[in-house]
C-alpha positions in Angstrom: -30.0 -61.3 3.3 -28.2 -59.3 0.6 -31.6 -58.4 -0.9 -32.8 -57.1 2.5 -29.6 -55.1 3.0 -30.0 -53.6 -0.5 -33.6 -52.5 0.2 -32.6 -51.1 3.6 -29.7 -49.2 2.0 -32.1 -47.7 -0.7 -34.6 -46.6 2.0 -31.8 -45.0 4.0 -30.5 -43.1 1.0 -34.0 -41.9 0.1 -34.6 -40.7 3.6 -31.3 -38.8 3.7 -32.1 -37.2 0.3 -35.6 -36.2 1.6 -34.2 -34.7 4.7 -31.5 -32.8 2.8 -34.0 -31.3 0.4 -36.7 -30.4 2.9 -36.7 -26.7 3.8 -36.2 -26.1 7.5 -39.0 -24.4 9.3 -38.1 -20.8 9.7 -38.0 -19.3 13.2 -40.9 -17.1 14.2 -40.6 -13.6 12.9 -41.0 -11.2 15.8 -42.5 -8.6 13.4 -45.3 -10.8 12.0 -47.8 -9.3 14.4 -46.3 -5.9 14.4 -48.9 -3.2 13.8 -47.2 0.2 13.6 -49.2 2.9 15.4 -47.8 5.7 13.2 -49.2 6.3 9.8 -45.7 7.1 8.5 -42.3 8.0 10.0 -41.8 11.1 8.0 -43.3 14.6 8.4 -45.8 15.2 5.6 -47.2 18.6 4.9 -51.0 18.5 4.3 -52.3 21.4 2.2 -49.5 23.7 3.2 -49.7 27.5 2.9 -48.9 28.3 -0.7 -46.6 31.2 0.2 -44.4 29.1 2.5 -41.4 27.0 1.6 -43.5 23.9 2.2 -46.1 25.2 -0.3 -43.4 26.1 -2.8 -41.9 22.6 -2.5 -45.2 20.8 -2.7 -46.8 22.8 -5.6 -43.7 23.9 -7.6 -40.3 22.5 -6.8 -41.1 18.8 -6.4 -43.5 18.3 -9.4 -41.9 20.8 -11.8 -38.2 21.2 -10.9 -37.0 17.9 -9.4 -37.2 16.1 -12.8 -34.7 13.5 -13.7 -31.6 15.2 -15.1 -32.7 18.6 -13.7 -32.7 19.5 -10.0 -32.8 16.0 -8.8 -29.6 16.2 -6.8 -27.4 16.2 -9.9 -26.7 19.9 -9.3 -27.8 22.7 -7.1 -30.4 23.9 -6.2 -31.5 20.4 -5.1 -35.2 20.1 -5.1 -35.5 16.4 -4.1 -36.6 17.2 -0.5 -38.1 20.2 1.3 -34.9 20.5 3.4 -32.6 20.4 0.4 -34.8 22.9 -1.4 -34.5 25.4 1.4 -30.9 24.8 2.2 -29.7 25.1 -1.4 -31.7 28.3 -2.1 -31.6 30.8 0.7 -28.3 32.8 0.9 -26.7 30.3 -1.5 -24.3 32.0 -4.0 -25.2 31.7 -7.6 -23.0 29.8 -10.1 -24.1 31.5 -13.3 -26.1 34.7 -13.2 -24.0 37.1 -15.4 -22.6 38.7 -12.2 -25.9 40.5 -11.4 -27.4 38.3 -8.7 -25.3 37.2 -5.7 -27.8 34.8 -4.2 -30.4 32.3 -5.5 -32.7 33.7 -2.8 -32.0 36.9 -0.9 -34.6 37.2 1.9 -36.9 40.3 1.6 -35.4 41.1 -1.8 -37.2 39.2 -4.6 -35.8 41.3 -7.4 -32.3 40.7 -6.2 -32.8 36.9 -6.1 -31.6 34.8 -9.0 -34.5 32.4 -8.8 -36.9 35.2 -9.7 -34.7 36.2 -12.7 -34.7 32.6 -13.9 -38.4 32.0 -13.7 -39.1 35.4 -15.4 -36.7 34.7 -18.2 -34.4 37.6 -17.3 -31.3 35.3 -17.1 -30.7 32.4 -19.5 -31.5 29.6 -19.5 -35.0 30.4 -18.2 -36.4 28.0 -15.7 -37.9 25.5 -15.9 -36.0 24.2 -18.9 -38.2 21.1 -19.4 -41.6 20.1 -18.2 -43.2 16.8 -17.4 -46.3 15.9 -19.6 -48.7 16.4 -16.7 -47.1 19.7 -15.5 -49.4 22.6 -14.9 -46.6 25.2 -14.9 -47.7 26.9 -18.2 -51.3 27.2 -17.0 -50.4 28.5 -13.5 -47.1 30.2 -14.3 -48.1 33.7 -13.1 -49.6 32.3 -9.9 -46.5 30.2 -9.1 -44.1 33.1 -9.7 -46.2 35.3 -7.4 -46.0 32.6 -4.7 -42.2 32.6 -4.9 -42.1 36.4 -4.8 -44.4 36.6 -1.7 -42.3 34.0 0.2 -39.1 35.9 -0.5 -40.5 39.3 0.3 -41.7 37.8 3.7 -38.1 37.0 4.5 -37.9 33.5 3.0 -38.9 31.9 6.4 -38.0 28.3 7.1 -40.8 25.8 8.0 -40.3 26.8 11.7 -40.9 30.4 10.8 -37.3 31.5 11.5 -35.8 34.2 9.2 -32.2 33.4 8.2 -29.4 35.9 8.6 -26.6 35.8 6.0 -23.6 33.8 7.1 -25.0 32.8 10.5 -26.0 29.2 11.3 -29.3 28.9 13.1 -31.0 26.5 15.5 -33.2 24.0 13.7 -35.8 21.7 15.2 -35.2 18.1 14.0 -37.5 16.2 16.3 -40.2 16.2 19.0 -41.6 13.2 20.8 -43.2 12.3 24.1 -42.7 9.2 26.3 -44.7 7.7 29.1 -42.7 6.1 32.0 -39.5 6.3 30.0 -40.8 3.4 27.8 -43.8 4.0 25.7 -43.8 6.5 22.8 -46.8 8.7 22.5 -48.6 8.2 19.2 -49.1 10.7 16.4 -51.6 10.1 13.6 -50.4 11.0 11.1 -46.7 11.3 12.1 -47.0 15.1 11.4 -50.1 15.4 13.5 -50.4 16.3 17.2 -49.3 14.1 20.1 -52.3 12.1 21.2 -52.5 11.9 25.0 -54.7 9.2 26.6 -56.9 10.4 29.5 -55.5 7.7 31.7 -51.9 9.0 31.4 -50.9 11.2 34.3 -47.3 12.3 33.5 -45.2 12.4 30.3 -41.7 13.3 29.3 -41.6 15.7 26.3 -38.3 15.5 24.3 -36.8 17.7 21.6 -33.9 17.3 19.1 -32.1 20.3 17.6 -29.3 20.8 15.1 -26.8 23.6 14.7 -24.0 23.9 12.2 -21.6 25.6 14.6 -22.6 24.7 18.1 -23.7 21.7 20.2 -27.4 21.8 21.2 -26.2 20.9 24.7 -24.6 24.4 25.0 -27.8 26.4 24.1 -29.0 28.8 26.8 -32.4 30.1 27.8 -34.0 26.6 27.1 -37.6 27.4 28.0 -41.0 26.2 26.7 -44.4 27.9 26.7 -47.8 26.2 26.5 -51.0 27.8 25.0 -54.4 26.8 23.9 -54.0 28.8 20.7 -51.5 27.9 17.9 -50.6 31.5 17.2 -50.9 33.4 20.5 -48.4 33.1 23.4 -49.3 36.0 25.7 -49.0 36.6 29.4 -51.5 33.7 30.0 -49.2 31.2 28.4 -47.5 28.8 31.0 -43.7 28.9 30.7 -41.3 26.3 32.1 -37.7 25.4 31.9 -36.3 22.6 29.7 -33.8 20.1 31.1 -30.5 19.3 29.3 -27.6 17.0 30.2 -29.6 13.9 30.9 -28.9 10.6 29.1 -29.8 11.5 25.5 -32.2 9.4 23.4 -31.9 8.2 19.8 -35.2 8.1 18.0 -36.9 9.0 14.8 -37.0 12.7 14.0 -39.0 15.2 12.0 -37.8 13.9 8.6 -37.8 10.2 9.4 -34.1 9.7 10.3 -32.6 8.8 13.7 -31.7 11.9 15.7 -30.4 12.6 19.2 -32.9 14.2 21.6 -31.1 16.5 24.1 -33.8 18.5 25.7 -36.8 17.4 27.8 -39.5 18.4 30.3 -41.7 16.3 32.6 -45.3 17.4 32.4 -48.4 16.7 34.5 -51.3 16.0 32.2 -53.8 17.4 34.8 -51.9 20.7 34.8 -51.6 20.7 31.0 -55.2 20.1 30.1 -57.0 22.5 32.5 -60.0 23.0 30.1 -59.6 19.9 27.9 -58.7 22.0 24.9 -55.8 21.2 22.5 -52.5 22.4 23.9 -49.8 24.0 21.7 -46.2 24.6 22.7 -43.3 26.7 21.6 -39.6 26.5 22.7 -37.2 29.4 23.2 -33.4 28.8 22.8 -30.3 31.0 22.5 -27.2 30.2 20.6 -23.9 32.2 20.6 -24.6 34.1 17.4 -28.3 34.8 16.9 -31.1 36.6 18.8 -33.4 34.4 20.9 -34.9 31.7 18.6 -38.5 30.6 19.0 -39.8 27.4 17.4 -42.3 27.4 15.9 -42.2 31.2 15.2 -45.3 33.1 14.2 -44.5 32.6 10.5 -44.1 28.9 10.9 -46.1 26.5 8.6 -49.3 25.6 10.4 -48.5 21.8 10.1 -45.5 22.3 12.2 -47.6 24.1 14.9 -49.9 21.1 14.9 -46.8 18.8 15.2 -45.9 20.9 18.3 -49.2 20.3 20.1 -51.1 17.8 22.3 -54.6 16.5 21.7 -56.5 14.7 24.5 -58.2 11.4 23.6 -60.6 9.6 25.9 
């Protein structure tokens, strides 16, 4: 009897130890079958115009200047991202320039911009101070300096084509998306590409998110949108409509991959939009309290942004 009890006790202990060591079956992961429809969640410039801020960032600032210990966010100008590059250059006061140059970049005035003096060696230390082993700066130095000059002399436009005014905050586009039946996000491929509209869809809601350093986007006036079959031409044939504001806002991914608040929208009939089955481009017009009427994307905008602000019909 005692022997049987001993064997039973040993078996019970073994089972308890086995159960204790066995890993529990994990619950089903709801993302196991998730297949994202977007190629990425961040705007990527593909072959940008070399004389635009996107081109300068892609070909010069990012590979040559954002080195570790240099303009990597340790100090200004900050060339880690396209946004930080622009915001820490244009109308930003210089720290050391022998009192000759007031701004790192003064729109329209290349010879009055400290960045030109730096890359030309007119102010020490000349930039760039150090180069990565694979840098092509020395081989293409003259070309790169000319790119910077042409951008400044064109007014140092932002990616949306707007020309900054000293001391005045401006309206910035930070997101554009479309939704079907208030539920399904319209796909972009890539994320910086056009909105792809299925031929079976009859109505969509087009949403916009904006930022402003001194004013709520909900207080903008004008708030209109124009549609055109041409990325650069918005003439009398362009269809113009009003944007709605004041509806329950939406929080979704924006132009640079972060979550932003969408405050403006318009409901669009697809049949009305695609009259001739061509791609449709759109441009918004807004007014803040300090600047002239802002159009986004403006004529000088990077072409990738004009594609971002467009529809493409798929069948």
